[in-house]
N, C-alpha and C positions, 0 to 999 in steps of 0.2 A: 355363740352364747356367752354372755357376760359371766365373769367369775365373782364369787363372794369370797372376799379376803378378810380373814381375822387378823388384824394388825394390832398387836397387843404387847404391852410391857409386862414383864414378869420377873420374879426372883429366880435364883438358881434352882430353888426347890419347887418352882411351878406355881407360885401364888401371884395373883394380879393386884392384890391389895391386902391390907390387914384384915382381921376378922370382920370389921364393919364395912370393908370394901374400899377404904381410903388407900390410894396409892400415890399420894402427893410426894412421899419421900423419894420416889424415883427421880423426880425432876431435879433434885440437887446434884445428880450425876451427869446432867447435860452440860458438857463443856463445849468449847468453840468448834472443835473438830466434829463432834457428834451432831451438834446443832446444824452445822454446814451440810452434813449428810442428809438430815431430815429435811432441811430447807431445799436441797437440790433434788433429792430422790422422791420424797413424799411430802411436798409442801402443803397439799390439801389436808393432811392429817393434823396440821397445826390449827387449833381453833381460832376463830375470829378474834376473841378478846386478847389473845396473845399476838396475833399477826399485826393488828393495828398499831399498838405501841412500838413494835419493832420496825415499823415501816415496810413490812413485807406483804401487805394486804393485796398487792397487785400481782403476786406470783400466780402463774397459771397452774391449773391442775395437771398432774402428770399421770396418775394411775386411776383415780376415782372421780366420779361425778355425782355419786349418790352415797349417802351414809345412813346406816341403821344403828340405833343405840337403844339401850334399855332405859327404863324410867329412872333408875338410880343414877346412871351416868348423866342423863339429862338434868336431873335435880342438882347436880354439881354446878351446871351453868345457871340454872334458875336461882341458886343461892347467891350468885354474884350479880343478879339482875339481868342476865343475858338470856333472852328467849330464843335467839337464833345463833347457837354456838358455832355452826359451820355454814355461815351465810353464803359461802362460795360453792356450795353443793346443794343438791336436793336432799332434804332432811326428813327422815322418818324416825319416830320414837315408838317402840313397842311398849304398850302399857294397857293393862286391864283396869286401872284405877283412875287414870287421867282422862276425864270425859271430853274435855275440849282443849284444843291447842291454844296456848297463850300467844302464839305467833302465826300469822298467815303463811309463813314459809316453812312451817314444821307440821307435817301430817302425822296424826296419831294412828297407829295400827293396833286396834283393840282386840281383834280376833284373827285367827288364821295367819299368823306372821310367816309361817312356812309358805303358804300360798302366795302371799305378797312378794316374798323373795323370789319364788319361782316365776312370778309374773315379771318382776324387774329384770331377772336374768334373761328373759326372752327378748328384751328390748334391743334394738340395733344401736350399739354405741361402742366406741373404741375404748371406753373407760369401764372399770369394774365397780363393784359395790364394796364399800368399806364397812365392815362389822367392827364397831367401836367398842362394844361391850354392853353389858357386863357378863358375868359368869353364867347367870341364869339364862339370858338370851342366847349366849353362845352354845349352851347345852341344848336349848330348844332348836337351834338352827344347825346343830352339829352335822347332820347328814347333808346339808346344803353347802357347807364350807369346802371350797375348792383349793384354797391356798392359805397357808399360815405364814405370817411374818412375825416372828417372835423376837422381841427386843429383850434379851436377857441381861439383867443388871447384876453386878457382883454383890448380891445381898442374899442372905438366907433368912427367911422369916420364921420358919418352924411351923407356923400355922397361918391360916388366913383364908382369903377367897380364892378358890381354885380357878384355873384357866377355863375349865368347862364345868358348869354345874349340871352334871348329868350322870346317869348310871354307867356301869362298866360296859365298854364296847371296844373290842380290839380292832383298831382301824389303822391301816398302813398309809404312810405318806413317804414321799421320796425327797431327799435333801436336794435343793436346787442351788442355793448359794449360801456362803458364810462370809460375814464381814466382821472384823475385829477392830476395836478402837483403843486408843491409848488410855482411856478412862476405864478399861476392862469391860466395857459393854460389848456384847456379842449379838449380832443380828443374823438370824437364820431364816431362810425362806424354804418352805416345803410345799410340794404339790401333792394333792390327794391321788392315790392310786385308784383308778376307776376300772 
């Protein structure tokens, strides 16, 4: 069975964006060493609009071949005129308000997003499913998340958009790996205890 991995940037205090959800400030901490890690270990998580100008659009997927993101995350791409932000993967957008996809390569999941993820997990593939965000979608899919890859940036926000927009639920994960970088970013991988 395929895994659903929540691969997310967050602050030390667990926020993935400011109160409006904007997390653009995290990108200023991406230095050469950290970028090389992302490019080598998780190339498919780099969106198409960033891959093309950097000349890395030909990098093969290493971990994921499918992405699911929420409407707010997708709107960030639409705001810059990009209707297929992860053209190198199968793309799904969870939205109850977006009636029609603006791109034939992006499928809208308007109801039963949990059922859709369970269906995708049953597919025969060596690759997993990348949960890109945001907070509300992560909360909705919380019980389906098998793995967390948390890129913790050396920032404290005080308030903002939480990693999971859901109610209280004590859930155990086990620490798999920890990687530290010279820019003080910490990448931790956790597996859900089932």
